[in-house]
VOZA-878901 format. One line per 4 residues: number of its first residue (from 1); their letters; for each residue x negated, y, z of N, C-alpha, C. Coordinates in Angstrom, 1 decimal, padded with zeros to 4 digits. Each point is the difference from the previous one (the first is absolute). Layout:
N
NUM> a> X Y Z X Y Z X Y Z; ... $
***
This chain:
231
1> mans> -053.6 187.8 114.7 000.5 000.1 -001.2 000.7 001.8 -000.2; 001.0 000.1 000.9 000.7 001.3 -000.1 -001.0 001.5 000.4; -000.5 -000.6 001.4 -001.0 001.1 000.1 -001.1 000.7 -001.1; -000.5 -001.1 -000.4 -001.5 -000.1 -000.6 000.3 000.6 -001.9 $
5> arnn> 001.8 -000.2 000.1 000.6 000.6 -001.5 000.2 001.7 000.4; 000.3 000.0 001.6 000.1 001.5 000.5 -001.4 001.1 -000.2; -000.7 -001.0 000.4 -001.7 000.8 000.1 -000.1 000.1 -001.4; 000.1 -000.9 -001.0 -000.7 -000.1 -001.1 001.4 000.5 -001.2 $
9> pgtq> 000.2 000.8 -000.3 001.4 000.6 -000.9 -000.5 -001.3 -001.3; -000.8 000.3 -000.5 -000.1 -000.8 -001.3 000.1 -001.5 000.3; 000.3 -000.6 001.3 -000.4 -001.3 000.1 001.3 -000.9 000.0; 001.4 001.0 000.4 001.4 -000.4 -000.6 000.1 -000.3 -001.4 $
13> qtvn> -000.4 000.7 -000.9 000.0 000.2 -001.3 -000.8 -001.2 -000.6; -001.0 -000.4 000.5 -001.0 -001.2 -000.3 001.0 -001.1 000.1; 000.3 -000.1 001.2 001.0 -001.3 000.1 001.1 000.0 -000.4; 000.7 001.2 -000.7 001.2 -000.3 -000.7 -000.5 -000.4 -001.6 $
17> ndes> -001.2 000.6 -000.4 -000.1 -000.3 -001.2 -000.9 -001.5 -000.2; -000.3 -000.4 001.1 -000.2 -001.5 -000.1 001.0 -001.0 000.3; 001.2 000.3 000.7 001.2 -000.6 -000.1 000.4 000.0 -001.5; 000.2 001.3 -000.5 000.5 000.0 -001.3 -000.7 -000.8 -001.0 $
21> kald> -001.3 000.1 -000.2 -000.7 -000.8 -000.7 000.2 -001.6 000.2; 000.0 -000.6 001.5 000.2 -001.1 000.3 001.9 -000.3 -000.9; 000.8 000.8 000.3 000.8 -000.2 -000.4 000.6 000.0 -001.9; -000.7 000.7 -000.8 -000.5 000.5 -001.1 -000.3 -001.6 -000.6 $
25> rlle> -001.1 -000.4 001.0 -000.8 -001.4 -000.6 001.0 -001.5 000.1; 000.6 000.3 001.0 001.2 -001.1 000.2 001.0 000.2 -000.8; 000.3 001.0 -000.3 000.9 000.3 -001.4 -000.4 -000.6 -001.0; -001.4 000.5 -000.4 -000.4 -000.2 -001.6 -000.3 -001.9 000.1 $
29> myek> -000.8 -000.1 001.0 000.6 -001.6 -000.2 001.3 -000.5 000.0; 001.0 000.2 000.5 001.3 -000.6 -000.1 000.5 000.3 -001.5; -000.7 001.2 -000.4 000.5 000.2 -001.5 -000.9 -001.0 -001.2; -001.1 -000.2 000.3 -000.9 -001.0 -000.6 000.5 -001.3 000.2 $
33> nkkr> 000.3 -000.6 001.0 000.8 -001.3 000.7 001.3 000.0 000.1; 000.7 001.2 -000.5 001.8 000.1 000.2 000.5 -001.5 -001.1; -000.6 -000.1 -001.3 000.5 -000.9 -000.7 000.0 -001.5 000.1; -001.4 000.0 000.6 -000.3 -001.5 000.5 001.0 -000.4 001.5 $
37> vnti> -000.2 001.2 001.1 001.1 -000.3 001.0 001.1 -000.5 -000.5; 001.0 001.0 -000.8 001.3 000.0 -000.2 000.2 -001.9 -000.6; -001.2 000.1 -000.9 000.0 -001.4 -000.5 000.3 -001.0 001.0; -000.9 -000.3 000.6 000.1 -000.7 001.3 000.9 000.1 000.9 $
41> vtvv> 000.6 001.0 000.5 001.3 -000.2 000.3 001.3 -000.3 -000.5; -000.1 000.4 -001.5 001.1 -000.6 -001.0 -000.1 -001.4 -000.2; -001.1 -000.5 000.1 -000.3 -001.6 -000.1 000.4 -000.5 001.5; -000.1 000.4 000.6 000.2 -000.6 001.9 001.6 -000.1 -000.3 $
45> lvav> 000.5 000.9 -000.3 001.4 000.6 000.2 000.7 -001.0 -001.0; -000.9 -000.5 -001.1 000.7 -000.9 -000.8 000.4 -001.3 000.6; -001.2 -000.3 000.5 -000.5 -001.3 000.2 001.3 -000.5 001.3; 000.0 001.1 000.8 001.2 000.1 001.1 000.7 -000.3 -000.3 $
49> lgyf> 001.3 000.4 -001.0 000.8 000.2 -000.6 000.4 -001.2 -000.8; -001.1 -000.2 -001.0 -000.2 -001.4 -000.3 000.5 -001.5 000.6; -000.8 000.1 001.0 -000.1 -000.9 001.1 001.2 -000.2 000.7; 000.6 001.0 000.0 001.6 000.0 001.0 000.7 -000.5 -001.1 $
53> tytq> 000.6 000.7 -001.4 000.1 -000.4 -001.2 000.4 -001.4 -000.2; -001.4 -000.7 000.2 -000.4 -001.3 -000.7 000.7 -001.0 001.4; -000.2 000.5 001.2 000.6 -000.8 001.3 001.5 000.4 000.1; 000.4 001.0 -000.6 001.5 000.0 000.3 000.7 -000.6 -001.0 $
57> wylk> -000.2 000.1 -001.3 000.7 000.1 -001.0 -000.7 -001.7 -000.9; -000.9 -000.1 000.1 -000.8 -001.3 -000.4 000.0 -001.0 000.6; -000.7 000.1 001.2 -000.5 -001.2 001.1 001.4 -000.7 000.5; 000.1 000.8 000.6 001.2 000.0 000.9 001.6 -001.2 -000.7 $
61> pree> 000.3 000.8 -001.1 001.0 -000.7 -000.9 -000.8 -001.5 -000.3; -001.0 -000.1 -000.4 -000.7 -001.3 -000.4 -000.4 -000.9 001.0; 000.1 000.5 001.3 -000.4 -001.0 001.0 001.4 -000.4 000.4; 001.2 000.6 -000.1 001.5 -000.1 000.2 000.6 -001.1 -001.3 $
65> kaat> -000.6 000.3 -000.7 000.0 -001.0 -001.2 -000.3 -001.7 000.0; -001.4 000.6 000.6 -000.8 -001.5 000.1 000.6 -000.6 001.3; 000.4 000.5 000.7 000.7 -000.6 001.0 001.0 -001.1 -000.3; 000.9 000.9 -000.9 001.6 -000.7 -000.3 -000.8 -000.8 -000.9 $
69> aisf> -001.2 -000.1 -000.7 -000.2 -001.1 -001.4 -000.5 -001.0 000.9; -000.2 000.0 001.4 -000.6 -001.4 000.5 001.1 -000.9 000.9; 001.2 000.8 000.3 000.9 -000.6 000.7 000.5 -001.5 -000.2; 000.5 -000.3 -001.4 000.1 -001.4 000.0 -001.2 -000.7 000.1 $
73> aqry> -001.4 000.4 -000.5 -001.3 -000.6 000.4 000.4 -000.6 001.5; 000.0 001.1 000.7 000.0 -000.2 001.5 001.3 -001.2 000.2; 001.0 000.3 -000.3 000.9 -001.1 000.3 -000.5 -001.3 -000.6; -000.8 -000.1 -000.8 -000.1 -001.4 -000.3 -001.0 -000.7 000.8 $
77> femd> -001.2 001.3 000.1 -000.9 -000.7 001.1 000.3 -000.6 002.0; 001.1 001.1 000.0 001.2 -000.7 001.0 000.4 -001.3 000.0; 000.2 -000.6 -001.5 000.7 -001.0 -000.2 -000.8 -001.1 000.0; -001.4 000.4 -000.5 -001.1 -001.1 000.2 000.1 -000.2 -001.8 $
81> slnl> 000.8 000.9 -000.8 -000.3 -000.5 -001.7 -001.1 000.9 -000.2; -001.3 -000.6 000.1 -001.4 000.7 000.2 000.0 000.4 -001.4; 000.4 -000.8 -001.2 -000.6 000.0 -001.3 000.7 001.4 -000.6; 001.5 000.0 000.5 001.1 001.2 -000.3 -000.6 001.1 000.5 $
85> alng> -000.7 000.0 001.5 -000.3 001.2 000.6 -001.5 000.8 -000.7; -000.7 -000.9 -000.4 -000.9 -000.1 -001.1 000.3 000.5 -001.1; 000.8 -000.5 -001.1 -000.1 000.6 -001.4 001.7 000.5 -000.5; 000.5 000.0 001.3 001.2 000.4 -000.6 001.0 -000.7 -000.7 $
89> dgqh> 001.4 000.5 -000.4 000.9 -001.3 -000.5 000.4 000.2 -001.1; -000.8 001.1 -000.6 000.1 000.0 -001.5 001.5 001.9 000.0; 000.5 000.1 001.4 000.6 001.1 -000.2 -000.6 001.2 001.0; -000.6 -000.8 001.0 -000.6 000.5 001.1 -001.7 -000.1 000.1 $
93> sgfl> -000.7 001.2 000.2 -001.6 -000.2 -000.1 -000.2 -001.0 001.4; -000.9 -000.5 -000.3 -000.9 -001.0 001.2 -000.9 001.0 000.4; -000.9 -000.3 001.3 -000.8 000.8 000.7 -001.2 000.3 -001.3; -000.5 -001.0 -000.7 -001.2 000.4 -001.2 000.6 000.9 -000.5 $
97> kamk> 001.3 000.0 -000.7 -000.1 001.1 -000.8 000.5 001.6 000.4; 000.4 -000.3 001.0 000.6 001.7 001.0 -001.7 000.4 000.2; -000.8 -001.2 000.4 -001.4 000.4 000.6 -000.6 001.3 -001.2; 000.1 -000.7 -001.2 -000.5 000.5 -001.1 000.7 001.4 -000.7 $
101> kfsg> 001.2 000.0 000.4 001.0 001.0 -000.9 000.1 001.5 001.1; -000.6 -000.4 001.3 000.4 001.0 001.4 -001.2 000.4 000.2; -001.5 -000.6 -000.8 -001.0 000.0 000.3 -000.3 001.4 000.8; -000.9 000.3 001.8 -000.1 000.7 000.1 000.8 000.6 001.4 $
105> tkta> 001.3 -000.4 -000.2 000.9 -000.2 001.4 000.3 -000.9 000.7; 000.3 000.6 001.3 -000.1 -000.9 001.2 000.2 -001.5 -000.4; 001.7 000.3 -000.7 000.6 -001.3 -000.4 -001.2 -001.1 -000.4; -000.9 000.5 -001.3 -000.8 -000.4 -000.9 -000.9 -000.9 001.3 $
109> nlcn> -000.4 000.4 000.8 -001.1 -000.5 001.2 000.7 -000.9 000.7; 001.1 000.5 000.3 001.0 -001.0 000.9 -000.2 -001.6 -001.0; 000.9 000.1 -001.3 -000.4 -001.0 -001.0 -001.2 -001.2 000.2; -001.1 000.7 000.5 -001.1 -000.6 -000.1 000.3 -001.4 001.4 $
113> yyag> 000.2 000.9 001.2 000.5 -001.0 000.8 001.0 -000.9 -000.3; 001.0 000.2 -000.4 001.1 -001.3 -000.6 -000.7 -000.8 -000.8; -000.7 000.7 -000.9 -000.6 -001.3 -001.0 -001.1 -000.4 000.5; -000.8 000.0 000.9 -001.1 -000.6 000.7 000.7 -000.8 001.0 $
117> vcyl> 000.8 000.3 000.6 001.0 -001.1 000.6 000.8 -001.0 -000.8; 000.6 000.0 -000.9 000.4 -000.5 -000.8 -000.9 -001.3 -000.8; -001.2 000.5 -000.7 -001.1 -000.6 -000.2 -000.6 -001.4 001.2; 000.2 000.5 000.9 -001.0 -000.5 001.2 001.1 -001.1 000.2 $
121> qmgd> 001.5 000.3 -000.1 000.9 -001.1 000.3 000.5 -001.0 -001.0; -000.6 000.4 -001.6 000.3 -000.3 -000.6 -001.5 -001.5 -000.5; -000.7 000.3 000.6 -001.4 -000.7 000.0 -001.4 000.7 -000.7; 000.3 001.3 -000.8 -000.9 000.5 -000.7 -000.7 001.0 001.0 $
125> fkna> -000.9 -000.5 000.2 -000.8 000.7 001.2 -000.7 001.0 -000.5; -000.8 -000.1 -000.9 -000.9 001.2 -000.6 000.7 001.0 -000.4; 001.7 -000.2 -000.4 000.6 001.2 -000.3 000.2 000.6 001.3; 000.3 -000.8 001.3 000.8 000.5 001.0 -001.3 000.8 000.2 $
129> vkyl> -001.3 -000.1 000.2 -001.2 000.3 000.5 000.2 001.7 -001.0; -000.4 -000.3 -001.0 000.0 001.5 -001.0 001.3 000.8 000.2; 001.4 -000.2 000.5 001.0 001.0 000.1 -000.3 000.5 001.3; 000.0 -001.2 001.2 -000.1 000.5 001.2 -001.3 000.9 000.4 $
133> edfd> -001.1 -000.3 -000.7 -001.0 001.4 000.1 000.2 001.0 -000.3; 000.7 000.3 -001.1 000.4 001.1 -000.6 001.3 000.8 000.6; 000.7 -000.7 000.8 001.0 000.6 001.2 -000.8 001.2 001.1; 000.4 001.0 -000.2 -000.7 000.8 001.1 001.7 000.1 001.3 $
137> ghgs> -000.5 -000.1 001.1 001.3 000.0 000.8 000.2 001.6 000.4; -001.1 001.1 -000.3 -000.1 000.6 000.7 000.1 000.1 001.5; -000.3 -000.8 000.9 000.3 000.1 001.3 001.0 -000.7 000.4; 000.9 -000.3 -000.3 001.6 -000.6 000.2 000.1 -001.3 000.3 $
141> llty> 000.8 -000.3 000.8 000.1 -001.1 000.6 -000.1 -001.0 -001.2; 000.0 000.2 -001.1 000.2 -001.2 -001.3 -001.6 -000.3 -000.3; -000.6 000.8 000.8 -001.7 000.0 -000.4 -000.2 -001.6 000.6; 000.5 -000.2 001.3 -000.5 -001.4 000.7 000.2 -001.2 -000.5 $
145> aasg> 001.5 000.5 -000.7 000.9 -001.5 -000.6 -001.2 -000.3 -001.5; 000.0 001.2 -000.4 -000.9 -000.2 -001.4 -001.2 -000.4 000.2; -001.1 000.3 001.2 -000.9 -000.7 000.4 -000.1 -001.4 000.3; 001.0 -000.5 000.9 000.2 -001.2 000.0 000.4 -000.9 -001.1 $
149> algd> 000.7 000.6 -001.2 000.4 -000.9 -000.8 -001.4 -000.2 -000.9; -000.7 001.0 000.2 -001.2 000.2 -000.8 -001.0 -001.0 000.4; 000.0 -000.2 001.1 -001.1 -000.9 001.0 000.6 -001.3 -000.2; 001.1 -000.3 -000.5 000.7 -001.2 000.2 -000.9 -000.6 -002.0 $
153> ayme> 000.8 001.1 -000.7 -000.9 -000.5 -001.3 -001.3 000.4 000.0; -000.9 000.5 000.6 -001.5 -000.2 000.2 -000.3 -001.4 000.4; 000.9 -000.9 000.9 -000.3 -000.9 000.6 000.2 -001.3 -001.1; 001.1 000.4 -000.8 000.3 -001.1 -001.1 -001.1 -000.2 -001.1 $
157> tnnq> -000.4 001.3 -000.1 -001.3 000.2 -001.0 -001.5 -000.3 000.4; 000.2 -001.0 001.4 -001.5 -000.2 000.8 -000.5 001.4 -000.1; 000.2 001.2 000.4 -000.8 000.9 000.4 000.5 000.3 001.9; -001.0 -000.8 000.5 000.3 000.3 001.2 -000.4 001.6 000.7 $
161> kkam> -000.9 000.2 -000.4 -000.8 001.5 000.6 001.2 000.8 -000.2; 000.5 000.1 -001.2 000.8 001.2 -000.3 001.5 -000.3 000.6; -000.1 -000.8 000.2 001.3 -000.9 001.1 000.4 000.4 001.1; -001.3 000.2 000.4 -000.2 000.4 001.4 000.4 001.6 000.3 $
165> eaye> -001.0 000.6 -000.8 000.1 001.2 000.0 001.7 000.5 -000.5; 000.7 -000.6 -000.9 001.1 000.4 -000.1 000.9 -000.4 001.1; 000.2 -001.5 001.1 000.4 -000.1 000.8 000.0 001.1 001.0; -001.7 000.6 000.4 000.4 000.7 001.4 000.3 001.5 -000.5 $
169> kaig> 000.2 000.6 -001.1 000.8 000.6 -000.4 001.3 000.0 000.2; 000.4 -001.0 -000.1 001.7 -000.2 -000.2 000.2 -000.4 001.6; -000.6 -000.2 001.3 000.1 000.2 001.6 000.1 001.3 000.5; 000.0 000.7 -001.3 -000.1 001.8 000.7 001.2 000.3 000.6 $
173> nknd> 000.9 -000.5 000.2 001.3 000.5 000.3 000.3 -000.9 001.3; -000.5 000.6 000.9 000.4 -000.6 001.4 001.5 -000.1 000.4; 000.6 000.7 -000.5 001.3 000.2 000.3 001.1 -001.5 -000.6; -000.7 -000.5 -001.0 000.5 -000.6 -000.8 000.0 -001.4 000.1 $
177> nqlt> 001.4 -000.8 001.0 -000.3 -001.2 001.2 000.2 -001.1 -001.3; 000.1 000.0 -001.4 000.5 -000.6 -000.9 -001.5 -000.6 -000.9; -000.8 001.1 -000.9 -000.6 -000.3 -000.7 -001.4 000.1 000.9; -000.4 000.7 000.7 -001.1 000.3 000.7 -000.5 -001.5 000.7 $
181> pmyl> 000.9 -000.6 000.9 -000.3 -001.2 000.5 -000.4 -001.2 -001.2; 000.6 000.2 -000.7 000.1 -000.9 -001.4 -001.5 000.3 -000.4; -000.2 001.3 -000.4 -001.2 000.2 -000.8 -001.2 -000.6 001.3; 000.1 000.3 001.2 -001.2 -000.3 001.2 000.0 -001.6 -000.2 $
185> qrla> 000.7 -000.8 -000.1 000.1 -001.5 -000.1 -001.0 -000.1 -001.4; 000.7 000.3 -001.3 -001.1 -000.4 -000.8 -001.2 000.7 -000.4; -000.4 000.9 001.0 -001.3 000.7 000.0 -000.8 -001.1 001.2; 000.5 -000.2 001.2 -000.6 -001.2 000.8 000.0 -000.8 -000.7 $
189> llce> 000.6 -000.8 -001.0 -000.2 -001.3 -000.7 -001.0 000.3 -000.9; -000.2 001.5 -000.5 -001.0 000.1 -001.1 -001.4 000.0 000.7; -000.1 000.4 001.7 -001.1 000.3 000.2 -001.0 -001.4 000.5; 001.4 -000.6 000.5 -000.5 -001.4 000.4 -000.3 -000.7 -001.5 $
193> lnnk> 000.5 -000.2 -001.0 -000.7 -000.6 -001.4 -001.5 000.4 -000.1; -000.4 001.2 000.1 -001.2 000.5 000.2 -000.8 -000.1 001.3; 000.2 -000.8 001.0 -000.7 -000.4 001.0 -000.2 001.6 000.9; 000.7 000.9 -000.2 000.0 000.9 000.8 001.3 000.4 001.5 $
197> neda> -000.3 -001.1 000.5 000.5 -000.7 001.7 000.3 001.3 000.3; -000.4 000.5 000.7 000.1 001.5 001.1 000.8 001.0 -001.1; 000.2 000.5 -000.9 000.6 000.7 -000.6 001.6 -000.7 000.0; 000.0 -001.3 -000.5 001.1 -000.7 000.0 001.0 -000.2 001.2 $
201> kkyy> -001.1 000.1 001.0 000.8 000.0 001.7 000.7 001.6 -000.3; -000.8 000.9 000.0 000.5 001.2 -000.3 001.3 000.5 -000.3; 000.1 -000.7 -001.0 001.2 000.2 -000.8 001.2 -001.1 000.6; -000.4 -001.1 000.3 000.6 -000.5 001.0 000.9 000.7 001.0 $
205> erir> -001.0 000.3 001.0 000.2 000.5 001.1 001.3 001.4 -000.2; -000.4 000.7 -001.2 001.2 001.1 000.0 001.1 -000.8 -000.4; 000.6 -000.6 -000.7 000.8 -000.5 -000.2 000.6 -000.7 001.8; -000.5 -000.7 000.4 000.2 -000.3 001.6 000.3 001.1 000.6 $
209> deyp> -000.7 001.4 000.2 000.1 001.0 001.3 001.0 000.7 -001.2; 000.0 000.4 -001.0 000.7 001.2 -001.0 001.6 -000.5 -000.4; 000.1 -001.1 -000.4 000.9 -000.5 -000.5 000.8 -001.2 000.1; 000.0 -000.3 001.7 000.4 -001.0 000.5 001.3 -000.9 -000.5 $
213> qsqe> 000.9 001.0 -000.5 001.2 -000.5 -000.2 000.1 -000.1 -001.7; -001.1 -000.5 -000.5 -000.3 -000.2 -001.8 -000.1 -001.3 000.1; 000.7 -000.9 -001.5 -000.4 -001.1 000.1 -001.2 -000.3 -000.2; -000.7 000.5 -000.3 -001.6 -000.3 000.0 -000.7 -000.4 001.1 $
217> ardv> 000.6 000.7 001.0 -000.4 -000.2 001.7 000.2 -001.3 000.3; 001.0 -000.8 -000.6 -000.1 -001.2 001.0 -000.7 -001.3 -000.4; -000.8 000.2 -000.8 -001.3 -000.7 -000.1 -001.0 000.5 000.4; -000.4 001.3 000.1 -001.1 000.7 000.5 -001.1 -000.5 001.0 $
221> ekyl> 000.7 -000.5 001.0 -000.6 -000.9 001.4 -000.8 -000.8 -000.6; 000.6 -001.1 -001.1 -000.3 -001.2 -000.6 -001.7 000.5 -000.5; 000.5 000.9 -001.1 -001.0 000.6 -000.7 -001.2 000.3 001.0; 000.2 001.0 001.0 -001.4 000.4 000.7 -000.5 -001.1 000.7 $
225> ghlg> 000.7 -001.2 000.6 -000.3 -001.2 000.7 -001.3 -000.5 -000.7; 000.7 -000.2 -001.7 -000.9 -000.7 -000.8 -001.4 000.9 000.2; -000.1 001.4 000.0 -001.0 000.6 -000.3 -000.7 000.2 001.5; 000.4 -000.9 001.1 -000.6 000.2 001.4 000.5 000.9 000.7 $
229> dhd> 000.9 001.0 -000.3 000.6 001.1 000.8 000.9 -000.9 001.1; -000.3 000.1 001.2 001.0 -000.5 001.0 000.4 001.2 001.0; 000.4 001.3 -000.5 000.2 000.8 000.8 001.6 000.1 000.0 $
***
């Protein structure tokens, strides 16, 4: 390009003119769209600042208030005072009121779990299903406990297909030596009820091989023998 420009003196001027025209077009385009571009930038900036403000000055304090609001309900839950845990004691909110008051918070989501377990223990299985289905464990360990409770609620409403699906989720934590063997046993029994003996054997064998110290392992050989497994 350089040699060509030297050999053709007019070429460099042409190149410069082309670059100048390109720059002019770019500036012209910017001027035409400047207002729109600046508006977009401003909107994005406002959105970012708005989200930060919402998170720090509204959502975070609201989460803290919500967590404090259910502290008495949690105590009643631990004491098996389930009605008080659900509905409050007149001075302190129960899980149901806190769930509505702090809708959209993590605490409100947690209230779904508590309410579902309360209803399950109180024998109101339809409400147990309703609230446990609404709970989102976000992959936490509570997910497995909630799935197991949901499986129990489905069993009580005679929905064995849904119960099996829930129990299969409940056994997802291999490191839980308490809940996992318990729900493995329930899955095995449910499989037997549905004449799925091979699946039942698979779940019993998991109890025997992976959780030999669990309470469920005590009678597992008897169940396997009943299914014709003599290993």
